[in-house]
C-alpha positions in Angstrom: 61.8 95.4 87.0 60.6 95.7 90.7 62.8 95.1 93.4 62.3 91.8 95.3 60.8 91.5 98.8 63.4 89.3 100.5 64.5 88.8 104.2 68.2 88.1 104.1 69.9 87.0 107.5 73.7 87.7 108.0 76.0 86.4 110.8 79.0 88.3 112.1 78.1 91.7 113.4 81.2 92.5 115.5 83.1 95.6 114.2 86.1 96.1 116.3 89.6 96.3 115.3 89.4 92.7 114.0 85.9 93.1 112.4 83.8 90.4 111.2 82.3 90.7 107.5 78.8 90.9 108.5 78.3 94.7 108.3 79.9 95.4 105.1 78.2 92.5 103.5 74.8 93.9 104.8 75.6 97.2 103.3 76.6 95.5 100.1 73.4 93.6 100.1 71.2 96.8 100.7 72.8 98.2 97.7 72.2 95.6 95.4 70.0 96.7 92.3 67.2 94.3 92.9 67.1 94.0 96.8 64.4 96.0 98.7 63.7 93.9 101.8 64.6 93.3 105.2 67.8 92.2 107.0 68.3 90.2 109.9 71.1 90.2 112.0 72.5 87.1 113.7 74.9 88.2 116.4 77.2 86.1 118.9 77.8 89.0 121.6 75.2 91.8 122.9 77.9 94.3 122.2 78.2 93.4 118.6 78.2 97.0 117.2 76.4 96.0 114.0 73.1 95.3 116.5 72.9 98.9 117.0 74.0 100.8 113.8 71.6 102.7 111.9 70.5 101.4 108.6 71.9 98.1 109.0 69.4 95.5 110.7 65.9 95.4 110.9 65.7 92.8 113.3 68.5 90.9 115.6 68.7 87.8 117.3 71.5 86.4 119.4 72.9 83.2 118.4 74.2 80.4 120.2 78.1 79.8 119.5 79.0 77.3 116.8 80.8 75.2 119.3 77.5 74.2 120.8 76.8 72.5 117.8 74.8 72.1 114.4 71.5 71.0 116.3 71.5 74.1 118.7 72.2 76.3 115.9 69.3 74.8 113.8 66.7 75.1 116.8 67.5 78.6 117.0 67.1 79.4 113.5 63.7 77.6 113.5 62.7 79.7 116.2 63.6 83.0 114.1 62.2 81.8 111.1 58.9 81.0 112.7 58.9 84.7 114.1 60.7 86.5 111.0 60.7 84.2 108.0 64.0 84.0 105.9 64.7 83.8 102.4 68.6 83.7 102.3 71.4 83.0 105.0 74.7 84.4 104.7 76.9 83.0 107.4 80.1 85.2 107.6 82.4 83.2 110.0 84.8 80.7 109.1 83.8 78.8 112.3 80.0 78.6 111.6 80.5 77.1 108.2 80.7 73.2 109.2 77.5 73.6 111.1 75.5 75.3 108.3 76.6 72.7 105.7 75.5 69.9 108.3 72.1 71.7 108.6 71.6 72.8 104.7 69.3 70.2 104.0 67.1 71.1 106.8 67.1 74.5 105.9 66.2 74.2 102.4 63.0 72.1 103.6 62.2 75.2 105.5 62.4 77.3 102.4 65.8 78.9 103.5 68.4 79.1 100.9 72.2 79.2 101.1 75.0 79.3 98.9 77.7 77.4 100.9 81.2 75.7 100.3 80.8 72.0 100.0 82.2 70.0 102.9 85.2 68.5 100.6 85.9 71.9 99.5 86.0 73.3 103.1 88.3 70.4 104.2 90.8 70.4 101.5 91.3 74.4 102.1 91.6 74.0 105.7 95.5 75.0 106.9 95.7 71.2 108.1 95.3 69.9 104.8 96.6 72.8 102.7 99.6 70.5 101.2 97.0 68.3 99.6 96.0 71.4 97.3 99.4 70.9 95.9 99.4 67.3 95.6 95.9 66.5 94.1 95.3 69.9 92.1 99.0 71.3 91.3 98.5 74.6 92.9 101.6 75.9 94.3 101.3 76.4 98.1 104.2 76.9 100.6 105.2 73.8 102.3 103.6 73.0 105.4 103.0 70.7 108.3 100.3 70.1 110.8 101.7 69.6 114.5 99.5 68.5 117.5 102.3 68.3 120.1 105.1 70.4 121.5 107.7 67.6 121.1 107.1 67.9 117.3 108.4 71.7 117.2 112.0 70.7 118.0 112.0 68.4 115.0 110.9 71.2 112.6 114.7 72.0 111.7 115.0 69.0 110.1 112.4 70.1 107.7 112.1 73.8 107.4 114.4 77.0 107.5 113.6 79.6 110.0 111.8 81.8 109.9 108.3 79.9 109.5 104.8 80.6 109.5 102.8 79.5 112.8 98.9 79.6 112.1 95.9 78.5 113.6 93.1 76.4 112.0 90.7 79.0 111.7 92.5 82.4 112.8 95.9 83.7 113.5 99.2 83.7 112.0 102.6 84.6 113.6 106.2 84.8 112.2 108.4 82.6 114.3 112.4 83.0 114.3 113.2 80.0 116.4 111.6 76.9 117.9 111.0 78.6 121.3 108.8 81.2 119.6 107.2 78.2 117.7 106.3 77.1 121.2 105.0 80.1 122.1 102.5 80.7 119.2 101.6 77.2 119.4 100.4 77.5 123.1 98.5 80.8 122.3 96.7 79.5 119.1 95.9 76.0 120.6 94.4 77.7 123.6 92.1 80.0 121.3 91.1 77.7 118.5 92.4 74.3 119.4 94.6 71.7 117.5 96.3 71.3 115.1 98.5 74.2 114.7 99.9 74.7 111.1 103.6 75.5 110.6 104.3 76.6 107.2 107.2 77.7 105.1 107.8 81.3 105.0 108.2 83.1 101.2 109.5 86.4 101.2 107.6 88.5 98.4 104.5 90.6 97.8 101.5 89.6 99.5 97.9 90.2 97.6 94.5 89.8 99.0 91.7 88.9 96.7 88.1 88.6 97.3 86.3 86.1 95.0 83.2 84.3 94.3 83.0 80.9 92.7 79.7 79.1 91.4 80.9 75.4 92.4 81.3 74.5 88.8 84.6 75.9 88.3 83.5 79.3 87.0 84.8 82.5 88.8 81.8 84.7 89.2 84.2 87.8 90.2 87.0 88.9 91.8 89.0 92.2 93.0 92.3 91.9 94.2 94.4 94.5 96.5 97.5 95.2 97.9 97.2 96.2 101.7 98.2 99.7 102.4 97.7 99.5 106.2 97.5 96.4 108.6 96.3 96.1 112.2 98.5 94.5 114.9 96.8 91.1 113.7 97.4 91.8 110.3 94.0 92.5 109.0 93.6 95.0 106.0 92.8 98.4 107.6 93.6 100.0 104.2 94.2 98.7 100.7 94.3 99.7 96.9 93.0 97.7 94.1 95.7 96.6 91.5 96.1 95.3 88.0 97.8 92.1 87.5 96.8 89.9 85.0 99.0 87.0 85.9 97.4 87.3 89.5 94.0 87.3 88.1 94.7 84.2 86.0 96.3 82.4 89.1 93.0 83.0 91.2 90.9 81.9 88.6 92.9 78.7 88.0 92.6 78.2 91.8 88.7 78.5 91.7 88.5 76.3 88.8 90.9 73.8 90.4 88.9 73.5 93.6 85.5 74.1 92.1 85.1 76.4 94.8 81.4 77.1 95.8 80.6 80.5 97.3 82.4 83.5 98.6 86.1 83.4 99.7 89.1 85.3 100.6 92.2 84.4 98.5 95.6 85.4 99.9 98.3 85.1 97.5 102.2 85.8 97.7 104.2 86.5 94.8 107.9 84.9 95.4 110.6 87.5 95.3 113.1 85.0 94.2 111.2 83.2 91.1 108.4 85.5 90.6 105.7 82.7 90.9 102.5 83.0 92.8 101.7 80.7 96.0 98.5 80.4 97.5 99.0 80.8 101.1 95.3 80.9 102.4 91.6 80.1 101.1 89.3 81.8 103.7 86.0 80.3 103.1 83.6 83.5 103.4 83.9 87.2 102.4 86.7 89.4 104.3 85.9 92.1 106.3 86.6 94.6 103.3 84.1 93.2 101.0 82.3 96.4 100.8 85.2 97.7 98.7 84.3 95.3 95.9 80.8 97.2 95.8 82.8 100.6 95.6 84.8 99.2 92.4 82.1 97.7 90.5 81.7 94.1 91.8 78.7 93.5 94.5 79.7 90.0 95.3 77.5 89.6 98.2 74.5 90.9 96.2 75.6 88.1 93.6 75.7 85.5 96.5 71.8 86.3 97.3 71.2 85.7 93.7 72.8 82.3 93.5 71.3 81.2 96.8 67.9 81.9 95.1 69.0 79.7 92.1 69.2 82.7 89.7 71.7 83.0 87.0 74.5 85.4 87.5 76.8 86.8 84.9 80.4 86.9 85.5 82.0 90.2 86.5 84.6 91.3 84.3 86.1 94.6 85.2 86.7 96.5 88.4 88.0 100.0 89.1 92.0 99.8 89.3 93.7 102.2 91.6 90.8 102.8 93.8 92.0 103.0 97.8 89.8 102.1 100.9 90.5 103.3 104.5 88.8 101.8 107.5 88.2 104.4 110.3 86.8 104.0 113.7 84.5 106.4 115.3 82.4 106.6 118.7 78.7 106.0 118.2 76.3 107.0 121.1 73.1 104.7 121.8 70.6 104.5 124.2 70.7 101.7 126.5 67.1 100.6 125.9 68.2 98.3 122.8 71.2 96.8 125.0 68.3 96.0 127.6 66.1 94.3 125.2 68.8 92.1 123.5 70.2 91.3 126.9 66.8 90.2 128.3 64.9 88.9 125.2 67.8 88.0 123.1 66.3 89.9 120.1 65.5 93.3 118.8 62.8 94.2 116.3 63.4 97.8 114.8 60.6 98.1 112.6 
């Protein structure tokens, strides 16, 4: 069967110490068995390394920040689509998803396909609404509370035992050992990501990270669980190893089925040391930056997203290589200033 000539647009080309998933998603799509096409990179910063890396993007366009609103993003995509017709868009950043969900019908009218979470799914898995997952769907989660005022911090000891977790609505998670530390993290997170800030029960146990893909009907297309082996100072995985834990696999399958999750996600789970129960601590509604590891162990989940977006039937992945390890490395790459000047002045680069 000949490979399909497709144009896939992928956002999130940052590749620093807190990398976005765009570059590994592109690498995965390029290695898909039925892909032979063009990659369009959607960048938010002219210094995103994915713009310049060899073999990643064929075209790159600068995008307006999600904070500018869905209509502004749509107009930019409309312009890009006129110049470089797009078949599928894979947004890879949490902050983009609301905008893409809002404009999804318009994208479909233009012939651009996506495979996004539903707005309801995005809302219930948000950190501010996380306890509703437990109340409505019987999924075990840590006790949590959304706060919007500093005064609420000094009432927390009535409900929580310290230490507690302090989290932003999009990014950021810190352990706080006192109300004063909560206040410090509250101010830091609120200034970066806005309100509310979420405080959450701290559970002692083994943490696991799972990349997963749901079909929106309750079916788990595929999942790969890892134990983080190396962490950045932001708690991001810099290295990990695949594990075999049937109970963890069943828990993740139950979560995806209960939520009827549609699209990619990163499921963060902790096994409580005191009772051996699994708790859902976060669902990030996009691929993690280590998603290329799933390809290496036998599950090309980004390529499956492309197929699902196009309405194709996708079989479930049933196995992955256990005991495989990934380590991320950082190396200096040397580039000419020509492309930087081009994207700075024109807002786009065409490498073909």
